[in-house]
N, C-alpha and C positions, 0 to 999 in steps of 0.2 A: 753574577759576574764580580770578580774581585775588584776592590777599590785600592788605589795606591795609598799606602800608609807608611811610606819611607821617603827619605831624602838623602842624597849623597852630595857632599860639597868637597871639592878638591881645590886647594889653593897653594900657590907657590909660597914657600916658607924660607925665611932667611937662614934658619938653622934649627936643628932638633932642640927642643927645650933643654937647656942646660949645656948645650954644645953649640957655640956660635959659628964654628968653622965648617959645619956640615949642612950646606943648603940642600933643599929637596922639596917635597910636597907633603903638606899636612892634609889628612882626610878626616872628615867628620860625617857620621851618619846619625840620623835620628829615625826612630821607628816606633810604631804604635802597636801594641798587643793589648794587654790589659791596662797598660799605662803608657806614658810617653818616655822613651829612653834615648840617651845620647852616648855615642862611643866615638873616640878619636884615635888616630895613629899617625905615624910618620914613615914615609918611604923616600928613597932617593930619586925615583922616577915617577912620572905621572901614571904610566901604565901599571906599575907596581902598586901605587896608591889606589887606583881604581879597582884592581884585582883584590886588594886587601879589604877595601870597603865592601865590595860585593860579597866576598867570602864571609865577612863578619855578619852581613845580613842573612845570608843563606844558613849560617850556623844557628841563627836565632829563629829560623823557620819562616822568614819573610819571602813572599813570592815576588821575584823580580820581573816576571813576565806578565804583569798586569796590563790590561787594555782599558783606556778610559771609556766611559759610557758615551754613546752618541747623544747629542743634544740638539733640539730643534732651534735653540738660540745661537748655535754655532754658524758663523758666516765665513766663507772662504774669501779672503781678500785677494784682489788682483793688483799687481803693481801699476801705478799710474802710467808709466811708460807703455805698458801693454794695452791699457784702455784707450790711450790717445791714438795708437797706431791701428787700432781695429776699425 
């Protein structure tokens, strides 16, 4: 089963580096193959930033459809309000 070896961070950014007048979203990806790598970019919309980050990872051969392993230590938490009304 594949293990997640990537991260995507998208954050609102006041302006593209070097251009203060263009607000948008900065995306950062880190991924692990034979070593740990980091790539970043800038887009004007959140959707475009997400698409660019995912495209970057796919170009590097990173599997975006990973599924975490089941764990016996995992506990499903129930909101307190639902426990009190039951």
